[in-house]
A tleap script that builds the chain and sets N, CA, C and O, in Angstrom:
source leaprc.protein.ff14SB
mol = sequence {
  NGLN VAL GLN LEU VAL GLU SER GLY GLY GLY
  LEU VAL GLN ALA GLY GLY SER LEU ARG LEU
  SER CYS THR ALA SER THR HIE THR PHE SER
  PRO TYR ALA MET GLY TRP PHE ARG GLN ALA
  PRO GLY LYS GLU ARG GLU PHE VAL ALA SER
  ILE THR TRP SER GLY GLY THR THR TYR TYR
  ALA ASP SER VAL LYS GLY ARG PHE THR ILE
  SER ARG ASP ASN ALA GLU ASN THR VAL CYS
  LEU GLN MET ASN SER LEU LYS PRO GLU ASP
  THR ALA VAL TYR TYR CYS ALA ALA ARG ASP
  TRP GLY ARG SER ARG TYR SER TYR TRP GLY
  GLN GLY THR GLN VAL THR VAL SER CSER
}
set mol.1.N position { -67.111 79.059 40.842 }
set mol.1.CA position { -66.877 77.924 41.724 }
set mol.1.C position { -65.378 77.706 41.909 }
set mol.1.O position { -64.623 77.650 40.939 }
set mol.2.N position { -64.969 77.588 43.140 }
set mol.2.CA position { -63.553 77.378 43.442 }
set mol.2.C position { -63.247 75.894 43.404 }
set mol.2.O position { -63.953 75.084 44.004 }
set mol.3.N position { -62.197 75.551 42.698 }
set mol.3.CA position { -61.709 74.170 42.712 }
set mol.3.C position { -60.359 74.129 43.394 }
set mol.3.O position { -59.474 74.932 43.101 }
set mol.4.N position { -60.213 73.187 44.305 }
set mol.4.CA position { -58.969 73.025 45.050 }
set mol.4.C position { -58.330 71.702 44.656 }
set mol.4.O position { -58.990 70.663 44.636 }
set mol.5.N position { -57.050 71.750 44.347 }
set mol.5.CA position { -56.344 70.543 43.918 }
set mol.5.C position { -55.146 70.318 44.830 }
set mol.5.O position { -54.251 71.158 44.920 }
set mol.6.N position { -55.142 69.159 45.514 }
set mol.6.CA position { -54.041 68.814 46.413 }
set mol.6.C position { -53.005 67.973 45.686 }
set mol.6.O position { -53.295 67.308 44.691 }
set mol.7.N position { -51.793 68.023 46.214 }
set mol.7.CA position { -50.727 67.163 45.720 }
set mol.7.C position { -49.718 66.967 46.849 }
set mol.7.O position { -49.717 67.696 47.841 }
set mol.8.N position { -48.857 65.961 46.670 }
set mol.8.CA position { -47.765 65.775 47.617 }
set mol.8.C position { -47.912 64.619 48.576 }
set mol.8.O position { -47.002 64.368 49.365 }
set mol.9.N position { -49.015 63.907 48.542 }
set mol.9.CA position { -49.154 62.758 49.431 }
set mol.9.C position { -48.255 61.617 48.989 }
set mol.9.O position { -47.621 61.672 47.935 }
set mol.10.N position { -48.213 60.580 49.819 }
set mol.10.CA position { -47.408 59.421 49.478 }
set mol.10.C position { -47.141 58.545 50.672 }
set mol.10.O position { -47.786 58.662 51.714 }
set mol.11.N position { -46.167 57.657 50.501 }
set mol.11.CA position { -45.776 56.709 51.539 }
set mol.11.C position { -44.443 57.135 52.123 }
set mol.11.O position { -43.500 57.415 51.383 }
set mol.12.N position { -44.356 57.187 53.437 }
set mol.12.CA position { -43.125 57.599 54.098 }
set mol.12.C position { -42.964 56.776 55.377 }
set mol.12.O position { -43.946 56.324 55.965 }
set mol.13.N position { -41.724 56.590 55.792 }
set mol.13.CA position { -41.477 55.878 57.038 }
set mol.13.C position { -41.676 56.806 58.231 }
set mol.13.O position { -41.553 58.025 58.116 }
set mol.14.N position { -41.983 56.214 59.359 }
set mol.14.CA position { -42.135 56.997 60.584 }
set mol.14.C position { -40.877 57.828 60.825 }
set mol.14.O position { -39.754 57.349 60.664 }
set mol.15.N position { -41.093 59.075 61.211 }
set mol.15.CA position { -39.993 59.994 61.414 }
set mol.15.C position { -39.658 60.821 60.189 }
set mol.15.O position { -38.886 61.777 60.266 }
set mol.16.N position { -40.238 60.454 59.066 }
set mol.16.CA position { -39.968 61.160 57.824 }
set mol.16.C position { -40.829 62.400 57.649 }
set mol.16.O position { -41.567 62.798 58.551 }
set mol.17.N position { -40.720 63.005 56.468 }
set mol.17.CA position { -41.421 64.254 56.177 }
set mol.17.C position { -42.123 64.177 54.829 }
set mol.17.O position { -41.707 63.459 53.920 }
set mol.18.N position { -43.195 64.940 54.736 }
set mol.18.CA position { -43.898 65.130 53.477 }
set mol.18.C position { -44.395 66.570 53.425 }
set mol.18.O position { -44.625 67.200 54.457 }
set mol.19.N position { -44.556 67.072 52.220 }
set mol.19.CA position { -45.099 68.427 52.042 }
set mol.19.C position { -46.302 68.345 51.110 }
set mol.19.O position { -46.191 67.916 49.962 }
set mol.20.N position { -47.441 68.762 51.624 }
set mol.20.CA position { -48.667 68.791 50.831 }
set mol.20.C position { -48.885 70.199 50.298 }
set mol.20.O position { -48.589 71.191 50.965 }
set mol.21.N position { -49.409 70.262 49.082 }
set mol.21.CA position { -49.757 71.552 48.488 }
set mol.21.C position { -51.198 71.533 48.016 }
set mol.21.O position { -51.747 70.488 47.667 }
set mol.22.N position { -51.788 72.704 48.015 }
set mol.22.CA position { -53.171 72.846 47.549 }
set mol.22.C position { -53.263 74.156 46.788 }
set mol.22.O position { -52.925 75.218 47.309 }
set mol.23.N position { -53.724 74.066 45.547 }
set mol.23.CA position { -53.832 75.255 44.710 }
set mol.23.C position { -55.278 75.464 44.288 }
set mol.23.O position { -55.968 74.528 43.883 }
set mol.24.N position { -55.721 76.714 44.392 }
set mol.24.CA position { -57.070 77.070 43.963 }
set mol.24.C position { -57.058 77.447 42.492 }
set mol.24.O position { -56.138 78.107 42.011 }
set mol.25.N position { -58.090 77.019 41.793 }
set mol.25.CA position { -58.110 77.188 40.341 }
set mol.25.C position { -58.581 78.565 39.893 }
set mol.25.O position { -58.397 78.916 38.728 }
set mol.26.N position { -59.166 79.336 40.754 }
set mol.26.CA position { -59.732 80.609 40.346 }
set mol.26.C position { -58.734 81.749 40.537 }
set mol.26.O position { -57.938 81.730 41.477 }
set mol.27.N position { -58.776 82.736 39.653 }
set mol.27.CA position { -57.854 83.864 39.749 }
set mol.27.C position { -58.250 84.810 40.879 }
set mol.27.O position { -57.391 85.372 41.558 }
set mol.28.N position { -59.564 84.982 41.076 }
set mol.28.CA position { -60.033 85.908 42.112 }
set mol.28.C position { -60.286 85.132 43.394 }
set mol.28.O position { -61.430 84.934 43.801 }
set mol.29.N position { -59.230 84.708 44.006 }
set mol.29.CA position { -59.322 83.853 45.187 }
set mol.29.C position { -58.912 84.639 46.412 }
set mol.29.O position { -57.756 85.041 46.543 }
set mol.30.N position { -59.852 84.859 47.302 }
set mol.30.CA position { -59.551 85.594 48.523 }
set mol.30.C position { -60.449 85.086 49.647 }
set mol.30.O position { -61.376 85.782 50.063 }
set mol.31.N position { -60.185 83.897 50.132 }
set mol.31.CA position { -61.025 83.358 51.203 }
set mol.31.C position { -60.698 83.991 52.543 }
set mol.31.O position { -59.725 84.736 52.655 }
set mol.32.N position { -61.474 83.712 53.530 }
set mol.32.CA position { -61.143 84.135 54.894 }
set mol.32.C position { -60.000 83.270 55.424 }
set mol.32.O position { -59.071 83.774 56.055 }
set mol.33.N position { -60.077 81.976 55.164 }
set mol.33.CA position { -59.050 81.070 55.671 }
set mol.33.C position { -58.965 79.822 54.799 }
set mol.33.O position { -59.899 79.479 54.074 }
set mol.34.N position { -57.839 79.166 54.890 }
set mol.34.CA position { -57.629 77.863 54.265 }
set mol.34.C position { -57.274 76.874 55.367 }
set mol.34.O position { -56.626 77.223 56.353 }
set mol.35.N position { -57.708 75.645 55.180 }
set mol.35.CA position { -57.422 74.651 56.204 }
set mol.35.C position { -57.073 73.295 55.624 }
set mol.35.O position { -57.343 73.002 54.459 }
set mol.36.N position { -56.473 72.488 56.461 }
set mol.36.CA position { -56.201 71.082 56.143 }
set mol.36.C position { -56.949 70.226 57.154 }
set mol.36.O position { -56.934 70.490 58.356 }
set mol.37.N position { -57.592 69.211 56.643 }
set mol.37.CA position { -58.305 68.248 57.459 }
set mol.37.C position { -57.826 66.857 57.045 }
set mol.37.O position { -57.202 66.701 55.996 }
set mol.38.N position { -58.113 65.860 57.860 }
set mol.38.CA position { -57.734 64.492 57.501 }
set mol.38.C position { -58.782 63.514 57.993 }
set mol.38.O position { -59.506 63.772 58.954 }
set mol.39.N position { -58.840 62.392 57.311 }
set mol.39.CA position { -59.767 61.338 57.702 }
set mol.39.C position { -59.088 59.990 57.565 }
set mol.39.O position { -58.706 59.573 56.471 }
set mol.40.N position { -58.947 59.324 58.689 }
set mol.40.CA position { -58.366 57.985 58.716 }
set mol.40.C position { -59.482 56.960 58.541 }
set mol.40.O position { -60.643 57.260 58.819 }
set mol.41.N position { -59.147 55.758 58.086 }
set mol.41.CA position { -60.172 54.729 57.886 }
set mol.41.C position { -60.971 54.465 59.159 }
set mol.41.O position { -60.401 54.243 60.227 }
set mol.42.N position { -62.287 54.491 59.033 }
set mol.42.CA position { -63.152 54.213 60.173 }
set mol.42.C position { -63.278 55.342 61.181 }
set mol.42.O position { -63.886 55.171 62.237 }
set mol.43.N position { -62.701 56.501 60.857 }
set mol.43.CA position { -62.751 57.621 61.803 }
set mol.43.C position { -63.422 58.832 61.162 }
set mol.43.O position { -63.558 58.919 59.942 }
set mol.44.N position { -63.838 59.766 62.021 }
set mol.44.CA position { -64.413 61.019 61.552 }
set mol.44.C position { -63.305 61.907 60.965 }
set mol.44.O position { -62.133 61.800 61.326 }
set mol.45.N position { -63.719 62.777 60.057 }
set mol.45.CA position { -62.765 63.756 59.543 }
set mol.45.C position { -62.413 64.727 60.676 }
set mol.45.O position { -63.280 65.131 61.451 }
set mol.46.N position { -61.140 65.093 60.761 }
set mol.46.CA position { -60.700 65.965 61.843 }
set mol.46.C position { -59.868 67.126 61.314 }
set mol.46.O position { -59.203 67.032 60.282 }
set mol.47.N position { -59.931 68.209 62.052 }
set mol.47.CA position { -59.160 69.402 61.732 }
set mol.47.C position { -57.686 69.155 61.992 }
set mol.47.O position { -57.320 68.522 62.982 }
set mol.48.N position { -56.837 69.658 61.097 }
set mol.48.CA position { -55.391 69.539 61.269 }
set mol.48.C position { -54.759 70.909 61.497 }
set mol.48.O position { -54.061 71.123 62.488 }
set mol.49.N position { -55.010 71.834 60.573 }
set mol.49.CA position { -54.405 73.162 60.671 }
set mol.49.C position { -55.163 74.120 59.766 }
set mol.49.O position { -55.836 73.713 58.819 }
set mol.50.N position { -55.034 75.417 60.088 }
set mol.50.CA position { -55.645 76.443 59.244 }
set mol.50.C position { -54.811 77.706 59.284 }
set mol.50.O position { -53.993 77.907 60.182 }
set mol.51.N position { -55.037 78.561 58.282 }
set mol.51.CA position { -54.327 79.829 58.196 }
set mol.51.C position { -55.266 80.868 57.600 }
set mol.51.O position { -55.951 80.596 56.614 }
set mol.52.N position { -55.301 82.053 58.192 }
set mol.52.CA position { -56.117 83.111 57.609 }
set mol.52.C position { -55.399 83.662 56.384 }
set mol.52.O position { -54.176 83.803 56.373 }
set mol.53.N position { -56.174 83.969 55.366 }
set mol.53.CA position { -55.574 84.322 54.078 }
set mol.53.C position { -54.894 85.690 54.107 }
set mol.53.O position { -53.840 85.868 53.498 }
set mol.54.N position { -55.487 86.655 54.808 }
set mol.54.CA position { -54.916 87.997 54.792 }
set mol.54.C position { -53.845 88.174 55.867 }
set mol.54.O position { -52.777 88.716 55.582 }
set mol.55.N position { -54.106 87.734 57.080 }
set mol.55.CA position { -53.166 87.979 58.164 }
set mol.55.C position { -52.173 86.871 58.421 }
set mol.55.O position { -51.149 87.084 59.069 }
set mol.56.N position { -52.472 85.687 57.916 }
set mol.56.CA position { -51.551 84.577 58.111 }
set mol.56.C position { -51.568 83.979 59.507 }
set mol.56.O position { -50.618 83.301 59.898 }
set mol.57.N position { -52.628 84.217 60.262 }
set mol.57.CA position { -52.732 83.617 61.591 }
set mol.57.C position { -52.965 82.115 61.450 }
set mol.57.O position { -53.798 81.673 60.660 }
set mol.58.N position { -52.219 81.346 62.225 }
set mol.58.CA position { -52.301 79.891 62.101 }
set mol.58.C position { -52.900 79.237 63.337 }
set mol.58.O position { -52.797 79.750 64.451 }
set mol.59.N position { -53.527 78.091 63.107 }
set mol.59.CA position { -54.095 77.279 64.176 }
set mol.59.C position { -53.751 75.822 63.883 }
set mol.59.O position { -53.713 75.403 62.726 }
set mol.60.N position { -53.504 75.062 64.936 }
set mol.60.CA position { -53.129 73.657 64.771 }
set mol.60.C position { -53.880 72.779 65.762 }
set mol.60.O position { -54.192 73.195 66.878 }
set mol.61.N position { -54.159 71.574 65.335 }
set mol.61.CA position { -54.648 70.567 66.265 }
set mol.61.C position { -53.516 70.203 67.218 }
set mol.61.O position { -52.346 70.224 66.835 }
set mol.62.N position { -53.858 69.873 68.443 }
set mol.62.CA position { -52.828 69.542 69.432 }
set mol.62.C position { -51.958 68.382 68.969 }
set mol.62.O position { -50.767 68.327 69.278 }
set mol.63.N position { -52.553 67.461 68.229 }
set mol.63.CA position { -51.828 66.267 67.818 }
set mol.63.C position { -50.713 66.545 66.819 }
set mol.63.O position { -49.840 65.698 66.625 }
set mol.64.N position { -50.722 67.725 66.175 }
set mol.64.CA position { -49.712 68.017 65.166 }
set mol.64.C position { -48.838 69.222 65.526 }
set mol.64.O position { -47.885 69.527 64.809 }
set mol.65.N position { -49.149 69.899 66.611 }
set mol.65.CA position { -48.374 71.078 67.007 }
set mol.65.C position { -46.906 70.717 67.180 }
set mol.65.O position { -46.559 69.710 67.798 }
set mol.66.N position { -46.055 71.567 66.617 }
set mol.66.CA position { -44.623 71.334 66.723 }
set mol.66.C position { -44.065 70.423 65.642 }
set mol.66.O position { -42.850 70.320 65.478 }
set mol.67.N position { -44.960 69.755 64.895 }
set mol.67.CA position { -44.505 68.847 63.837 }
set mol.67.C position { -44.946 69.321 62.449 }
set mol.67.O position { -44.219 69.147 61.471 }
set mol.68.N position { -46.126 69.913 62.368 }
set mol.68.CA position { -46.666 70.376 61.091 }
set mol.68.C position { -46.632 71.897 61.025 }
set mol.68.O position { -46.790 72.579 62.038 }
set mol.69.N position { -46.425 72.417 59.824 }
set mol.69.CA position { -46.453 73.859 59.608 }
set mol.69.C position { -47.291 74.173 58.374 }
set mol.69.O position { -47.055 73.629 57.295 }
set mol.70.N position { -48.269 75.055 58.546 }
set mol.70.CA position { -49.094 75.486 57.429 }
set mol.70.C position { -48.599 76.850 56.955 }
set mol.70.O position { -48.223 77.702 57.760 }
set mol.71.N position { -48.605 77.041 55.638 }
set mol.71.CA position { -48.177 78.317 55.072 }
set mol.71.C position { -49.003 78.594 53.826 }
set mol.71.O position { -49.646 77.698 53.279 }
set mol.72.N position { -48.976 79.863 53.379 }
set mol.72.CA position { -49.721 80.186 52.168 }
set mol.72.C position { -48.916 81.126 51.293 }
set mol.72.O position { -48.060 81.877 51.762 }
set mol.73.N position { -49.223 81.059 49.993 }
set mol.73.CA position { -48.635 81.960 49.010 }
set mol.73.C position { -49.804 82.604 48.291 }
set mol.73.O position { -50.392 82.017 47.383 }
set mol.74.N position { -50.134 83.817 48.707 }
set mol.74.CA position { -51.322 84.473 48.162 }
set mol.74.C position { -51.215 84.689 46.656 }
set mol.74.O position { -52.206 84.563 45.937 }
set mol.75.N position { -50.043 85.007 46.187 }
set mol.75.CA position { -49.857 85.279 44.764 }
set mol.75.C position { -50.097 84.037 43.915 }
set mol.75.O position { -50.560 84.131 42.778 }
set mol.76.N position { -49.778 82.868 44.479 }
set mol.76.CA position { -49.938 81.611 43.748 }
set mol.76.C position { -51.226 80.883 44.114 }
set mol.76.O position { -51.476 79.784 43.620 }
set mol.77.N position { -52.051 81.489 44.983 }
set mol.77.CA position { -53.296 80.841 45.440 }
set mol.77.C position { -53.032 79.446 45.987 }
set mol.77.O position { -53.780 78.505 45.720 }
set mol.78.N position { -51.961 79.330 46.752 }
set mol.78.CA position { -51.524 78.013 47.224 }
set mol.78.C position { -51.362 78.011 48.740 }
set mol.78.O position { -50.891 78.980 49.335 }
set mol.79.N position { -51.765 76.902 49.346 }
set mol.79.CA position { -51.504 76.670 50.762 }
set mol.79.C position { -50.764 75.341 50.888 }
set mol.79.O position { -51.073 74.376 50.188 }
set mol.80.N position { -49.797 75.306 51.777 }
set mol.80.CA position { -48.968 74.117 51.949 }
set mol.80.C position { -49.021 73.629 53.389 }
set mol.80.O position { -49.283 74.386 54.323 }
set mol.81.N position { -48.763 72.343 53.529 }
set mol.81.CA position { -48.664 71.751 54.859 }
set mol.81.C position { -47.369 70.952 54.910 }
set mol.81.O position { -47.260 69.891 54.295 }
set mol.82.N position { -46.399 71.463 55.642 }
set mol.82.CA position { -45.139 70.751 55.846 }
set mol.82.C position { -45.310 69.838 57.044 }
set mol.82.O position { -45.613 70.297 58.145 }
set mol.83.N position { -45.115 68.544 56.829 }
set mol.83.CA position { -45.321 67.567 57.884 }
set mol.83.C position { -44.000 66.887 58.205 }
set mol.83.O position { -43.440 66.182 57.366 }
set mol.84.N position { -43.509 67.096 59.406 }
set mol.84.CA position { -42.257 66.499 59.863 }
set mol.84.C position { -42.522 65.517 61.002 }
set mol.84.O position { -43.594 65.518 61.607 }
set mol.85.N position { -41.546 64.698 61.273 }
set mol.85.CA position { -41.632 63.715 62.362 }
set mol.85.C position { -42.943 62.939 62.289 }
set mol.85.O position { -43.660 62.801 63.281 }
set mol.86.N position { -43.232 62.446 61.114 }
set mol.86.CA position { -44.500 61.762 60.891 }
set mol.86.C position { -44.593 60.474 61.688 }
set mol.86.O position { -43.604 59.773 61.904 }
set mol.87.N position { -45.816 60.186 62.117 }
set mol.87.CA position { -46.098 59.000 62.915 }
set mol.87.C position { -47.120 58.129 62.172 }
set mol.87.O position { -47.873 58.638 61.342 }
set mol.88.N position { -47.152 56.839 62.460 }
set mol.88.CA position { -48.159 55.986 61.810 }
set mol.88.C position { -49.584 56.494 62.011 }
set mol.88.O position { -50.430 56.313 61.135 }
set mol.89.N position { -49.857 57.116 63.132 }
set mol.89.CA position { -51.206 57.632 63.386 }
set mol.89.C position { -51.546 58.868 62.554 }
set mol.89.O position { -52.679 59.347 62.596 }
set mol.90.N position { -50.585 59.385 61.807 }
set mol.90.CA position { -50.867 60.476 60.870 }
set mol.90.C position { -51.413 59.943 59.541 }
set mol.90.O position { -51.821 60.724 58.682 }
set mol.91.N position { -51.420 58.639 59.375 }
set mol.91.CA position { -51.937 58.034 58.146 }
set mol.91.C position { -53.407 58.386 57.959 }
set mol.91.O position { -54.236 58.140 58.835 }
set mol.92.N position { -53.715 58.963 56.804 }
set mol.92.CA position { -55.085 59.409 56.523 }
set mol.92.C position { -55.139 59.984 55.113 }
set mol.92.O position { -54.114 60.170 54.457 }
set mol.93.N position { -56.353 60.259 54.667 }
set mol.93.CA position { -56.537 61.082 53.475 }
set mol.93.C position { -56.607 62.528 53.960 }
set mol.93.O position { -57.395 62.867 54.843 }
set mol.94.N position { -55.772 63.362 53.370 }
set mol.94.CA position { -55.698 64.763 53.765 }
set mol.94.C position { -56.449 65.616 52.742 }
set mol.94.O position { -56.271 65.471 51.532 }
set mol.95.N position { -57.293 66.506 53.263 }
set mol.95.CA position { -58.120 67.363 52.432 }
set mol.95.C position { -57.790 68.827 52.683 }
set mol.95.O position { -57.598 69.257 53.820 }
set mol.96.N position { -57.731 69.563 51.608 }
set mol.96.CA position { -57.587 71.010 51.660 }
set mol.96.C position { -58.995 71.612 51.585 }
set mol.96.O position { -59.872 71.073 50.909 }
set mol.97.N position { -59.201 72.727 52.279 }
set mol.97.CA position { -60.519 73.359 52.269 }
set mol.97.C position { -60.377 74.871 52.367 }
set mol.97.O position { -59.392 75.389 52.892 }
set mol.98.N position { -61.379 75.560 51.850 }
set mol.98.CA position { -61.403 77.022 51.890 }
set mol.98.C position { -62.682 77.498 52.570 }
set mol.98.O position { -63.758 76.925 52.395 }
set mol.99.N position { -62.531 78.555 53.343 }
set mol.99.CA position { -63.663 79.111 54.087 }
set mol.99.C position { -63.869 80.553 53.637 }
set mol.99.O position { -62.946 81.367 53.678 }
set mol.100.N position { -65.083 80.856 53.210 }
set mol.100.CA position { -65.401 82.206 52.755 }
set mol.100.C position { -65.563 83.169 53.932 }
set mol.100.O position { -65.811 82.757 55.065 }
set mol.101.N position { -65.419 84.446 53.637 }
set mol.101.CA position { -65.695 85.493 54.621 }
set mol.101.C position { -67.166 85.404 55.034 }
set mol.101.O position { -68.048 85.211 54.198 }
set mol.102.N position { -67.406 85.545 56.316 }
set mol.102.CA position { -68.763 85.526 56.824 }
set mol.102.C position { -69.360 84.148 57.005 }
set mol.102.O position { -70.517 84.013 57.401 }
set mol.103.N position { -68.579 83.130 56.717 }
set mol.103.CA position { -69.046 81.755 56.868 }
set mol.103.C position { -68.340 81.096 58.045 }
set mol.103.O position { -67.164 81.352 58.303 }
set mol.104.N position { -69.065 80.257 58.744 }
set mol.104.CA position { -68.465 79.555 59.878 }
set mol.104.C position { -67.931 78.191 59.470 }
set mol.104.O position { -67.184 77.557 60.215 }
set mol.105.N position { -68.320 77.747 58.283 }
set mol.105.CA position { -67.861 76.432 57.832 }
set mol.105.C position { -67.047 76.575 56.554 }
set mol.105.O position { -67.120 77.586 55.856 }
set mol.106.N position { -66.273 75.537 56.270 }
set mol.106.CA position { -65.498 75.476 55.040 }
set mol.106.C position { -66.422 75.049 53.897 }
set mol.106.O position { -67.119 74.037 53.980 }
set mol.107.N position { -66.404 75.851 52.828 }
set mol.107.CA position { -67.353 75.625 51.733 }
set mol.107.C position { -66.777 74.836 50.572 }
set mol.107.O position { -67.504 74.140 49.863 }
set mol.108.N position { -65.471 74.944 50.378 }
set mol.108.CA position { -64.852 74.323 49.214 }
set mol.108.C position { -63.823 73.293 49.685 }
set mol.108.O position { -63.054 73.531 50.617 }
set mol.109.N position { -63.836 72.140 49.010 }
set mol.109.CA position { -62.980 71.030 49.420 }
set mol.109.C position { -62.248 70.452 48.220 }
set mol.109.O position { -62.785 70.399 47.114 }
set mol.110.N position { -61.027 70.025 48.453 }
set mol.110.CA position { -60.294 69.299 47.433 }
set mol.110.C position { -60.691 67.837 47.426 }
set mol.110.O position { -61.535 67.401 48.210 }
set mol.111.N position { -60.070 67.088 46.529 }
set mol.111.CA position { -60.428 65.683 46.374 }
set mol.111.C position { -59.712 64.784 47.363 }
set mol.111.O position { -60.077 63.620 47.525 }
set mol.112.N position { -58.705 65.309 48.018 }
set mol.112.CA position { -57.969 64.542 49.015 }
set mol.112.C position { -56.723 63.907 48.450 }
set mol.112.O position { -56.660 63.575 47.266 }
set mol.113.N position { -55.728 63.739 49.310 }
set mol.113.CA position { -54.493 63.065 48.943 }
set mol.113.C position { -54.095 62.122 50.075 }
set mol.113.O position { -54.159 62.480 51.251 }
set mol.114.N position { -53.686 60.916 49.702 }
set mol.114.CA position { -53.392 59.891 50.702 }
set mol.114.C position { -52.000 60.081 51.287 }
set mol.114.O position { -51.026 60.266 50.557 }
set mol.115.N position { -51.920 60.033 52.594 }
set mol.115.CA position { -50.640 60.027 53.305 }
set mol.115.C position { -50.590 58.741 54.116 }
set mol.115.O position { -51.471 58.474 54.933 }
set mol.116.N position { -49.550 57.946 53.884 }
set mol.116.CA position { -49.379 56.699 54.614 }
set mol.116.C position { -48.016 56.703 55.282 }
set mol.116.O position { -46.988 56.887 54.630 }
set mol.117.N position { -48.023 56.495 56.598 }
set mol.117.CA position { -46.782 56.477 57.369 }
set mol.117.C position { -46.588 55.065 57.897 }
set mol.117.O position { -47.409 54.555 58.660 }
set mol.118.N position { -45.491 54.438 57.483 }
set mol.118.CA position { -45.218 53.062 57.910 }
set mol.118.C position { -44.352 53.064 59.163 }
set mol.118.O position { -43.536 53.962 59.372 }
set mol.119.N position { -44.544 52.055 59.983 }
set mol.119.CA position { -43.787 51.975 61.244 }
set mol.119.C position { -42.500 51.198 61.072 }
set mol.119.O position { -41.744 51.034 62.030 }
savepdb mol mol.pdb
quit
């Protein structure tokens, strides 16, 4: 069973930056892709960004393009989300997730980390 642990959330002013990290607990970790999702109070969980584990191809939600950057360190089983030019509407609980090969959905989820952007 893969366990994902996020870190790096916190409180920041609008225009500021935060860097989220997510580390997988298993040594034999080779998913198809890793992703970041977020859920704001009263809203559905939404996709933020993803990266394929082997090729490093990235995808972003339109709302974060140009401001957020996803990256991975295969040797450390870690995926990061660099968030710049943060806006109050980025406030949410951010979740890391892993998607297995041959699966269309993300199977493994972290516990979430709170990001709060003040205006």
